[in-house]
C-alpha positions as CSV (number, residue, x, y, z in Angstrom):
1,M,22.9,21.7,-5.4
2,T,24.3,19.1,-3.1
3,A,23.9,15.4,-3.9
4,I,22.3,13.3,-1.2
5,P,24.4,10.3,-0.5
6,A,22.8,6.9,-0.7
7,G,23.4,5.9,2.9
8,P,21.8,3.4,5.3
9,A,18.5,5.2,5.2
10,A,18.2,4.7,1.5
11,Q,19.2,1.1,1.6
12,P,15.9,-0.4,2.9
13,A,13.9,1.3,0.2
14,S,16.3,0.1,-2.5
15,D,16.2,-3.4,-1.0
16,R,12.4,-3.4,-1.1
17,A,12.4,-2.2,-4.7
18,R,14.8,-4.9,-5.7
19,N,12.9,-7.5,-3.8
20,S,9.6,-6.3,-5.5
21,R,11.2,-6.6,-8.9
22,E,12.5,-10.1,-8.2
23,H,9.1,-11.1,-6.8
24,E,7.5,-10.0,-10.0
25,R,10.0,-11.9,-12.1
26,C,9.3,-15.0,-10.1
27,R,5.6,-14.6,-10.6
28,V,6.1,-14.3,-14.4
29,R,8.2,-17.4,-14.5
30,A,5.6,-19.3,-12.4
31,A,2.9,-18.2,-14.8
32,R,5.0,-19.5,-17.8
33,T,5.5,-22.8,-16.0
34,V,1.8,-23.2,-15.4
35,A,1.1,-22.4,-19.0
36,R,3.6,-25.0,-20.2
37,T,2.4,-27.7,-17.9
38,A,-1.4,-27.2,-18.1
39,R,-2.8,-30.4,-19.7
40,D,-5.9,-28.6,-21.0
41,P,-5.4,-25.0,-22.3
42,R,-8.9,-24.2,-21.1
43,G,-7.8,-25.0,-17.5
44,E,-4.9,-22.6,-17.6
45,P,-6.8,-19.5,-16.4
46,L,-8.2,-21.6,-13.5
47,L,-4.8,-22.8,-12.5
48,L,-3.4,-19.3,-12.6
49,S,-6.2,-17.9,-10.6
50,I,-5.7,-20.5,-7.9
51,V,-2.1,-19.3,-7.3
52,D,-3.1,-15.6,-7.9
53,L,-1.2,-15.2,-11.1
54,K,-2.0,-13.6,-14.5
55,P,-1.0,-15.1,-17.9
56,A,2.6,-14.6,-18.7
57,G,1.8,-12.2,-21.5
58,A,-0.5,-10.0,-19.5
59,A,0.7,-6.5,-19.2
60,A,-1.4,-5.5,-16.2
61,P,0.6,-4.3,-13.3
62,S,0.7,-6.4,-10.2
63,L,-1.0,-5.0,-7.1
64,D,2.3,-5.2,-5.2
65,S,4.2,-3.1,-7.7
66,A,1.3,-0.6,-8.2
67,L,0.9,-0.3,-4.4
68,A,4.6,0.3,-3.9
69,G,4.6,3.1,-6.5
70,Y,1.4,4.7,-4.9
71,L,3.0,4.5,-1.4
72,R,6.1,6.3,-2.6
73,Q,3.9,9.2,-3.9
74,V,1.9,9.3,-0.6
75,A,5.0,9.2,1.5
76,E,6.5,12.1,-0.4
77,E,3.4,14.2,-0.1
78,V,2.9,13.4,3.6
79,G,6.7,13.9,4.3
80,V,7.4,10.4,5.5
81,P,10.8,8.9,4.7
82,L,10.7,5.7,2.7
83,D,12.3,3.7,5.5
84,A,9.2,4.4,7.6
85,V,6.9,2.8,4.9
86,T,6.0,-0.8,4.4
87,H,3.3,-2.8,2.7
88,E,2.2,-6.3,2.2
89,V,0.0,-8.0,-0.4
90,T,-1.3,-11.4,1.0
91,D,-4.9,-12.3,1.5
92,T,-5.4,-8.5,2.3
93,A,-3.3,-5.7,0.9
94,T,-2.1,-3.4,3.6
95,A,0.3,-0.5,4.1
96,Y,1.9,1.4,7.0
97,L,3.5,4.8,7.2
98,G,5.0,5.9,10.5
99,L,4.1,9.6,11.2
100,S,6.6,11.8,13.0
101,S,4.2,14.1,14.7
102,G,1.4,13.5,17.2
103,T,-1.9,15.3,18.0
104,A,-2.8,17.7,20.8
105,E,-4.9,15.0,22.4
106,H,-2.1,12.4,22.2
107,P,1.2,14.4,22.3
108,R,3.3,11.5,23.6
109,R,1.9,8.7,21.4
110,D,3.3,7.9,18.0
111,L,0.8,7.9,15.1
112,M,0.6,5.8,12.0
113,L,-1.1,6.2,8.7
114,V,-2.4,2.9,7.6
115,W,-4.1,1.6,4.4
116,D,-6.2,-1.4,3.7
117,E,-7.6,-2.5,0.4
118,R,-11.1,-2.7,1.8
119,L,-11.1,0.3,4.2
120,G,-8.7,2.8,2.6
121,W,-6.7,5.3,4.7
122,S,-6.9,5.9,8.4
123,V,-4.8,7.6,11.0
124,A,-4.3,5.6,14.2
125,I,-2.3,5.6,17.4
126,E,0.7,3.2,17.4
127,P,-0.1,0.2,19.6
128,R,2.0,-0.4,22.8
129,G,2.5,-4.0,23.6
130,D,-0.7,-6.0,23.1
131,D,-3.1,-3.0,23.0
132,R,-5.2,-2.3,19.9
133,S,-4.4,0.7,17.8
134,P,-7.3,3.1,18.1
135,V,-8.3,4.7,14.8
136,L,-8.5,8.4,15.1
137,C,-10.0,9.1,11.7
138,R,-10.7,7.4,8.4
139,L,-10.5,9.1,5.0
140,R,-13.9,9.1,3.2
141,G,-14.4,8.3,-0.4
142,H,-12.3,6.1,-2.7
143,V,-10.0,3.6,-1.0
144,A,-7.0,5.0,-3.0
145,P,-7.4,8.7,-3.6
146,P,-4.6,10.8,-5.1
147,A,-1.6,11.3,-2.8
148,G,-2.4,15.0,-2.4
149,T,-5.8,14.1,-0.9
150,V,-4.2,11.7,1.5
151,A,-1.7,14.5,2.6
152,Q,-4.5,16.9,3.2
153,F,-6.4,14.3,5.2
154,V,-3.3,13.7,7.4
155,A,-2.7,17.4,7.9
156,G,-6.4,17.8,8.9
157,V,-6.2,15.0,11.4
158,L,-3.0,16.3,12.9
159,G,-4.7,19.7,13.2
160,G,-7.7,18.3,15.0
161,D,-10.2,17.6,12.2
162,R,-12.0,14.3,12.7
163,G,-14.7,14.7,10.0
164,G,-14.1,11.3,8.5
165,Q,-14.2,9.3,11.7
166,L,-17.6,7.6,11.1
167,S,-17.2,7.2,7.3
168,P,-18.9,4.2,5.8
169,V,-16.8,1.4,4.3
170,P,-16.4,2.0,0.6
171,P,-17.2,-0.7,-1.9
172,Q,-14.4,-3.2,-2.4
173,L,-12.6,-3.2,-5.8
174,D,-11.3,-6.3,-7.4
175,R,-7.5,-6.5,-7.3
176,A,-7.0,-6.0,-11.0
177,T,-9.1,-2.8,-11.0
178,L,-7.3,-1.6,-7.8
179,A,-3.9,-2.3,-9.3
180,A,-4.8,-0.4,-12.5
181,H,-6.2,2.5,-10.5
182,L,-3.0,2.7,-8.4
183,N,-0.8,2.5,-11.4
184,A,-2.7,5.3,-13.1
185,L,-2.1,7.6,-10.1
């Protein structure tokens, strides 16, 4: 078996992982600082929630780290290299995976697999310039199904199946529940 060298393609994924770990360490330090400086211990949960932090001793996974792990699984199942995967957790948690194949209807357009914490997974055409990215199909059901289900969805869309295009928006999960669900996957 030949070892795969860790070249430039592996670097962005390792940088993202290192940045994610450092981000989480900073969040833990910030939570400790809030806990130490809170004048009224009963106000600590409110202060922490204002800056989207959990108490320093809380063992719940952050949405960012849980989403990163989930995306690694999805990328592997779909066959997308990690350097074509990105995510962001701000006011809305989103993810992007660049797909390497097109569809019969759009053979010369690049496709993307995108995720949103409210809408779940969809396959869309990569935008050109200022145009909007038309969604070809949305995955029905849970916003974060197992990676194998996402891979089957992508294969179906690339093969011409548009069964989920008019799917309703699933109910939104709170971030702690979503993080725990992603971490369990």
